[in-house]
N, C-alpha and C positions, 0 to 999 in steps of 0.2 A: 673446150671450156668446161671447167668443173662446176656442175650444177648442184652438187651436194656438198655441204659444209659440215653437217652433223647428222648422224643416223643412229637409230636404235635397231639392233638386230635381236630377234627372239628365236630361240631354238628350244624345242621340247624334248622330253625324256625319250620319246619314241625314236627320234632321230639320233639321239646320243647313245642309246643302248646297243650293246653288242648282241649277237645272236646267242652267245653262251651266257649272257647275263652280265650285269655291271656296265661300266662305261667303255665305249669304244675309243681307245686312244687315237686311232687314225682320224676320227671325226674331230676330236679336240685339236689335233695337229692342224687339220685343214681350216678350222675356225680361226686359230691363232695366226696362221699364215695369211688367210684372207684379210683379217682385220689389220694385220701389220701392213699389208699392201695398201689398203685404204688409208691407214694412218700416214704412210709415206707419201700419199697423194694429197695430203692436207685435209683429210676427212676425219673429224672427231667421231669416235665410235663408243657406244655403250652396248654391252651385251647383256640381255636378259635370258637367263638359262634355267632350265629345270634339271633334274638328274640326281638330286641329293638322295631321294628314296631309292632309286635304282642302284646307286653306288653303295648305299648302306645295306641293301638286301644282299648284294654280292659279298660284301665283307662279312656279313653275319650268316652267310650260306642259307638264306631264306628262299624258298621256292615260290612263296606267295606273299603278296603285300598284306600287311596287317589290316584288318577291317576297322579296328577301333582307332580313334583319334590319338590316344596316348601311344599306341604301338607305332603308328605312322610317324609321330613326332620323335620317338626314340630312334627309329631307323634313320630318319632325316638327320638327326643329331650326329649319328655315326658317319653318314655319307657326306655331309656338308664339307667337312674338313678334307675328305678324300677328293671331292670334286674340285675345290678351289686349289688344292695342291697340284692336281693335274693341269689345270689352266695355267697356274704359275710357272710350272716347268716348261710348258710349250711356248708360252709368251716370252719367257726368258731366252728360249732357244732362238727366237727371232729378234731379240734385243729390246723387248718392251716389258714394262712392269704393269701388273694388274692389281686391282684392289677389290675385295669382297664387300658388297653392300647388301645387307639382309634387311628387307622391309616387311613389316606386317601391316595389315589394314589400318590398325590404330595409328601407325606412324603417319598416315596420310589424312586421318580424320581431323586431328587438331592442326589448325593453321600454323601454329608455331613449329610443330614437328615437321610439317610439310615443307616449310621454308628452310629448316635445318637440313633436311634431306636434299633439297634443291641446291642449297649452298655447298654442301659436301660434294655433290656430283659436279657442280661447276668448277670447284677448286681442283678436283682430280683431273678433269679435262684440261684445265689450265696447266697442270703439272705434266701433261702428256701421258698420264696413266689411263689404262683401260678399266673403267668401272664394270664389274661383273655383278649383276643384280639378280637376286633370287628372293622368293618369299621366305620369310623367317618361319618355316614350318614348325620349328621346335617350340615356339611360344604362342603361335596363332591358335585361336579356338574357332570352332566352326562358324559361329555367327559373324566373326570378324576376319575371315580369310578370303582371299581372292578366288580360291578354288582352282584357278588355272592362271598360268603366267601370261596368257594373251592379254587379259585386261590390264594386268600390272605393266606390261610393256607399253601399252597405249598411254597409261597414266605417267609413266616415266618419260615417254616422248613429249607429253605436254609439259611436264615439269621442267625439262631442259630446252623446250622450244626447238625440237629437232626438225629437220627438213623432211625426213622420211622414216617410216617404220617398216622394217622388212620382217615379215612373218614366214619362217621356214617350216615346211610341213613335209609329209611324205607323198604328196601328189603335186601336180604341176600348177594348180591354182583352183579357182572356183569353176565347177562344171555345171552343165545344165541338168545333170543327174549324177548319182554316185558312180564314178568311173570304175569302181571295183565290182559293181554289180550290173552295170549297163554299158555294153560295148559301144552303144551309139551316143554316149555322153560326149558333149563337146565343151571345150574350154571357153570360158568367157574372159576375153582379154581386158575389158574395161567395164567398170561399174560406176555409173554416175549417180545412181539413186539406190542406196542399199536397201531401202524399204521394199523395192520391187524384186529383190532376190532372196530375201530372208526365208521364204518358203523352201528354197533349195537345200537349206541346211536343217530343217525341222526334224525333230525326233531324235531318239537315242542312237540311231544308226549313223553315227558320225563317220566321216571319212578317216579322221586322224585323232591321235592323242587323247588326253583326258576329257577335254571339252569338245573335241572335234571341230567341225566347220562352224557350228553355232557360235562358239566363243571367238573364232577368227573373225566372223562378221561383226560381232559385238565390239571387238577391239578396233576393227576398221571404222566402225561407226563413230566411236569415241575419238579416234585419232583424226579422222577427216573433219570432224566438227571443231577440232583444235586447229585446223588449218594445215594439217600434216598429211602428205601423201602416204598411202599405205600400199605395199606391194606384197602379194602372196605368191610364194614360189616353192619349188621342191628343194629340200636340203641337199639332194644329190647334185644340184647345180650350184652349190655354194661358191665354187671357184669363180663363177661368172659374175658375181657381185662386184668384182674389182673393175668391171667395165662400166658400171652404172654412172660413176662421175663423168664419163665421157658421153653420157646419153645413150649408151648401148645397153639394152635390157634383155635378160634371158626370158624364156617362156614363163608366163605367169599372169596374174590378174592385178591390174592397177586400179586403185581406188583414189581418184583425185581429191584434193582438199575442197571443203565447202567454201563457197564465196564469202559467206558471212560467218566468220570463225569466232569461237569463244576465246577470250584472252584473259591473262592474269587471274584475278580472284574468281572470275566467273567459271574458269576451268575447274578450279577446286570445288566450288559450290556444286557444279553440275554432276561431277562423277567421283570425286575423292571423299568429300565430307559425308557424314551420315546424317540423315534427317531424323528429327525427333517425333514427327507426326505427319498427318496428311490433312489437307484442306480440299474439299470437293466443291467444284464450281459449276455453274450452269453454262449453257452455250454462248450466251451474251458475254460473259466474263472471259471465256476462252477466246472469243474473237478479239476482245479488247487487248488481251495479253499477246496473242500470237500474230495478229494482223495490224493492230493499231499502236502497238508499243506503249500501252498504258500500264499504270500500276493496278494492283488488285484491290478492289473495294469490297466491303463486307456485303453490299447489296447483291453481289453475284455468288455468294457462298451458300451452298445448300446443306453442307454437313461437314463434320470433322471426324478424325480417327486418331487416337493417341493423346499424349499429354506433353505439353511443352510450356516453357516460360517465354516471356518477352525476349526478343533477339535470338531465339533459337532458330536453327535451320529447319524448314519444313518442306514437304513435297506438295505440289499443287496438281491435282488430277481432275480430269473431266468426268462427265456423267457415265462414261464407259469404263472408268477406272484407269485410263491411260495417263501416264505422267506427262505433263506438258511444261512444267517449270519447277524451279526450286528457288527459295528465297528466305530471308530473315524476317520472321513475324514481328509485327509491331505490337501485337496483343498475345496474351497467353492463350492456351487452349480453352480455358474456362471462359475468358473474356470473348474469345472468338465465337464460342458456342452461343453465348448470349447475344452477340452482335450480328450473327449471320442473318442475311436477308434484309437488314435495316439500312435506311439512308444515313448519310453522314451526320445530319442534325439530330437524328434520333439516337445515334451512338454517343454523341457528345453529352446528351442528357443522361444516358444510361451509365456512361463511364466518364465522370467529371475529370477535368485536367488532362484529357487526352491531347497530345500535341500534334498528332497527324491523323488525317482522315483515311489514309491508305492503310490497308491491312498488311500488304507487302509492297514496299515502294519499288518502283522500276529500277532504281539504281542499286538496289540490294536483291535483285532477282536475275536469274538466268533462264531463258526459255529453251527448253530441250526439244520439243516437238517441232 
C-alpha cells in the first residue's frame, strides 16, 4: 500500500558537488531516476536543490567562493542556468519534464505572493511536471534570504501540504555525537521531541553542508509542526527512497509529525511571514496563550520592541526572550506601549473607539512554543 502521495526532497550542494569541482552529473542522474520511479508509483515530487554557486564557480574557474554578497549572486546567476539545464537533460532522459521555481524570502512574506507560489506549484504537479525549487540567490539580500535550503524545503512542504520531507545529507542521520569525530556515536532512529536533541547540533562544527545539522533540525521542527513527517538520510542511499511508498525505509532518522499541527494561514504566519516588531509578555499571559488557548490582553504585556501599525504581524516573546507566538496586532506599537499593563476598561478610556479588548485575537494568532 502506497503511504506517500506527495513528498519534498531536499539535496544540498555538498552532495551534488564533484571532487574536481562543479556538479556531479552522476548524482543528478540518480536523482532524476529516483524521482521518476516515485512518479511512476503515483507519488508527486518536488525537488529543492542547492548547487547554483558550485556550478557557477566551476564555469568561471574559481577556486574559492566569493565572500561578498554581490560576488555570490553573480556566481549564482551563472550557475543557475547550468544547474537547471543538467536537471532538464536527465529528467528528459527518463521521460519527465521539470520546471525551475526560484523563490526569495520576500516571495513568502507577502500573503498574495505566497498564494501565487503555492498555486504555481500545485498546477505544475497537476501537469505531471517536477518542480525544482531553489532560493533566488541572484536577487536576495542578506536580511531576506533563507541562508540554507533546509528551511526553504520545510516551507515548500507546508505550502503544498506534502506527506513527507526528505532531507538528504552526507551522514546516515542524527547521531548522539558527531560521527566524523566520535567513533562511539550512535544513530538516533526516531525523534519525537526535537527540543531534546537540539544540543546535539549546537555550534559551528556542523556535520554537513552550509548550515549543518542545526538547520536540518530547524527544518524538521517546522515541517513536523505542519503535520509533515521528516526523514533525514544519507544521499548515498538515494536509490532506496523508491521503497518508501511501500513502507520500507533506509537507515535514517524519522521525525514524526506533531499531533496538533498548524494549518493554512497559521503556517504562513508562524514561519514564512516577517514580523514588524515584538511584544514581551509576563508568565500569566504566556500560560493564557499556550495552555488556555486565550487571546492576548494588554494587561499581560510588559514591554515592546519595534514599530508597527494596526493589523501588522508581530512576534510575542516571554520574559526569557523566547518566541511563543505570532499574530496580527489590534493596536499600533505606540498604542500598545501606552496600553501595556492596563485593564480593558482602562484601555477604552485611553484609546476611545477601540472595537476589541484583545491586543492580539486568538483567531489571528499562532502559538509556536
